[in-house]
C-alpha positions in Angstrom: 0.0 0.0 0.1 2.8 2.4 0.8 4.6 1.9 -2.3 1.6 2.5 -4.3 1.6 6.1 -3.2 4.7 6.7 -5.2 3.2 4.9 -8.3 2.9 7.2 -11.3 1.3 4.7 -13.8 -1.4 6.3 -15.9 0.0 9.9 -15.3 1.6 12.0 -18.0 4.5 14.3 -17.4 6.2 17.2 -19.2 9.8 18.0 -18.4 11.5 20.8 -19.9 15.3 20.8 -20.7 15.2 17.0 -20.8 17.5 16.1 -23.5 20.5 15.8 -21.1 21.6 16.3 -17.5 19.2 16.8 -14.7 16.2 16.8 -17.1 17.1 13.5 -18.7 17.8 11.8 -15.4 14.3 13.0 -14.2 12.6 11.8 -17.4 14.1 8.5 -16.8 13.1 8.3 -13.3 9.5 9.4 -13.7 9.2 7.0 -16.6 10.5 4.3 -14.3 7.9 5.1 -11.8 5.2 4.6 -14.5 4.6 7.9 -16.0 4.4 8.8 -19.8 6.7 11.5 -20.3 7.0 14.4 -22.8 10.5 15.6 -23.1 11.2 19.1 -24.1 14.2 20.7 -25.6 15.2 23.2 -28.2 17.3 20.9 -30.5 15.3 18.3 -32.2 18.2 16.0 -33.0 19.5 16.0 -29.2 16.0 15.4 -28.1 15.5 12.5 -30.6 18.6 10.9 -29.2 17.4 11.2 -25.7 14.0 9.9 -26.6 15.5 6.8 -28.4 17.6 6.0 -25.3 14.6 6.2 -23.0 12.3 4.1 -25.4 15.1 1.6 -25.5 14.6 1.1 -21.8 10.8 0.6 -22.2 9.7 4.1 -21.4 6.6 5.8 -23.2 8.3 9.2 -24.4 6.9 11.9 -26.6 9.3 14.4 -28.2 8.2 18.1 -27.6 10.6 20.4 -29.1 9.7 24.1 -28.4 11.2 27.2 -27.1 10.1 27.6 -23.4 10.6 31.4 -23.6 8.0 31.9 -26.5 4.6 32.0 -25.2 2.9 31.1 -28.5 5.3 28.1 -29.0 4.6 26.9 -25.5 0.9 27.1 -26.0 1.1 25.1 -29.2 3.4 22.5 -27.8 1.5 21.9 -24.6 -1.8 21.6 -26.7 -0.1 19.0 -28.9 1.2 17.0 -25.9 -2.4 16.8 -24.6 -3.7 15.8 -27.9 -1.1 13.0 -28.4 -0.3 11.8 -24.9 -3.3 13.0 -22.7 -3.7 15.5 -20.0 -0.5 16.7 -18.3 -0.6 15.7 -14.6 3.0 16.5 -13.8 5.1 19.4 -15.0 8.9 19.6 -14.2 10.2 23.2 -14.9 13.9 22.2 -15.4 15.3 24.2 -18.6 18.2 26.3 -17.5 21.3 28.1 -18.6 23.9 30.5 -17.1 26.5 33.0 -18.4 29.4 34.1 -16.2 30.9 37.6 -15.6 31.5 39.9 -12.7 28.2 41.7 -12.1 29.5 45.2 -13.0 30.7 43.7 -16.3 27.6 41.7 -17.0 25.7 43.0 -20.1 22.0 43.9 -20.1 21.5 41.5 -23.0 23.0 38.6 -21.1 21.0 39.4 -17.9 17.9 39.2 -19.9 19.0 35.9 -21.7 19.4 34.1 -18.4 16.2 35.7 -16.8 14.2 34.5 -19.8 15.2 30.9 -19.5 15.5 30.6 -15.8 12.6 32.8 -14.7 10.2 33.7 -17.3 10.0 30.2 -18.7 8.7 28.6 -15.5 6.1 31.3 -15.4 5.2 30.8 -19.2 5.2 27.0 -19.0 3.7 26.8 -15.5 0.8 29.0 -16.3 0.0 27.4 -19.5 -0.2 24.0 -18.0 -1.9 25.2 -14.9 -4.8 26.7 -16.9 -5.4 23.0 -18.0 -4.8 21.4 -14.5 -7.2 23.8 -12.7 -10.4 22.7 -14.4 -9.4 19.1 -13.6 -8.9 20.0 -10.0 -5.3 18.4 -9.7 -1.9 18.6 -10.8 1.8 18.6 -9.6 4.2 21.2 -10.7 7.9 21.0 -9.8 10.3 23.9 -10.3 14.0 23.0 -10.3 15.5 25.6 -8.2 19.2 25.5 -6.8 21.4 25.8 -3.9 21.7 29.4 -5.2 17.9 30.0 -4.3 19.6 30.4 -0.8 23.2 31.2 -1.5 25.2 33.4 -3.7 28.4 32.7 -5.8 30.6 35.2 -7.6 30.2 35.6 -11.5 26.8 34.2 -11.7 24.6 37.1 -10.4 21.8 36.7 -13.1 21.6 33.0 -12.3 21.6 33.5 -8.4 18.9 36.2 -8.8 16.7 34.1 -11.1 16.9 30.9 -8.8 16.2 33.0 -5.7 13.1 34.3 -7.5 12.3 30.7 -8.6 12.0 29.8 -5.0 9.4 32.7 -4.4 7.7 31.9 -7.7 7.1 28.4 -6.2 5.5 29.9 -3.2 3.4 32.3 -5.3 2.1 29.4 -7.4 1.1 27.6 -4.2 -0.6 30.6 -2.8 -2.7 31.1 -6.0 -3.3 27.5 -7.2 -3.2 25.2 -4.1 -6.8 26.2 -3.2 -7.6 24.8 -6.8 -6.3 21.5 -6.1 -2.6 21.8 -7.4 0.6 21.1 -5.6 3.7 23.3 -6.5 7.0 22.5 -5.0 10.6 23.0 -6.0 13.7 21.0 -5.8 17.1 22.6 -5.1 20.1 20.7 -6.3 23.5 21.4 -5.0 26.5 20.7 -7.3 25.9 17.8 -9.7 28.1 16.3 -12.2 26.5 17.0 -15.6 27.5 17.9 -19.1 27.0 21.7 -18.2 29.3 21.3 -15.1 31.8 19.2 -16.7 34.5 21.9 -16.9 34.2 22.4 -13.2 34.2 18.6 -12.4 37.5 18.6 -14.4 38.9 21.5 -12.4 40.9 20.0 -9.5 40.9 23.3 -7.4 37.2 23.8 -7.7 36.5 20.0 -7.0 38.7 20.2 -3.9 36.8 23.3 -2.7 33.5 21.6 -3.3 34.5 18.4 -1.5 35.6 20.4 1.3 32.6 22.7 1.4 29.9 19.9 1.1 29.4 17.8 4.2 29.0 14.5 2.1 32.4 15.6 0.5 31.5 14.9 -3.2 29.7 15.9 -6.3 26.0 14.7 -6.6 25.0 12.2 -9.2 21.9 13.2 -11.2 20.1 9.9 -10.4 20.2 11.1 -6.8 17.5 13.7 -7.7 15.0 11.2 -8.8 13.7 10.2 -5.4 12.8 13.8 -4.7 11.0 14.2 -8.0 9.1 11.1 -7.9 8.0 11.9 -4.3 6.8 15.4 -5.1 5.1 14.1 -8.4 3.2 11.5 -6.4 0.2 11.1 -4.1 2.9 10.6 -1.1 3.3 14.4 -1.4 -0.4 15.2 -1.3 0.0 17.8 1.5 3.4 19.1 0.5 2.9 22.6 -1.0 5.2 25.6 -1.7 8.1 23.7 -0.3 11.7 23.7 -1.9 13.4 20.4 -1.1 17.2 20.8 -1.2 19.2 17.9 -2.4 22.8 19.2 -1.9 24.7 16.9 0.3 24.2 19.3 3.3 25.6 22.3 1.3 23.0 24.9 2.2 22.9 24.2 5.9 26.6 24.4 6.7 29.2 27.3 6.9 
């Protein structure tokens, strides 16, 4: 009976930025828990490769290539997903990017690029999906936040600002949509070894700092985020709302 609370069989999920890294791991994890998954990304070729891998593992996958920062494209993409896969019951807002520069050297153009993907997109996609969930009286939205939802790091001010706002967006979505039957929560990953962090993983100085700074003493593995995602997407988290669950090896609670 307890394990059935985590079963996602018969549910449809949309995961943005799912062609690699954390998004791909979450797609694999939700599919493994029984969900049919629409995977989103901007590059149809990369997305097709990811879909082929997941289908080879027995997952039910729909490729959904669209730009998460374009409202019209989002609306059309979500309408297609619901037509071809069925009602979206789970949304994971994962698409992300960052650009690095000291704040006084950060261009306005680059600031807006980061904000568009990291903050505007969760609002655009979240609102489009919520408008469909609300009449059904249920739905799960998971915003991928970050350890930087709590903490700052040099040279990534736009990312830090957007991820801080993503934590409050999660709370705002809860305040508006929880009374209508939706559960909205966030996951705050610490430092995880992915394609996007590969240069840092290979940097001995940075890795030494991270291992000393993180109580568990290592980089996270993307599959270690799956349990949190399945929990928040499932009936087991029925009374969890507006919460950011940090999966960071203890990084955000230590000095």
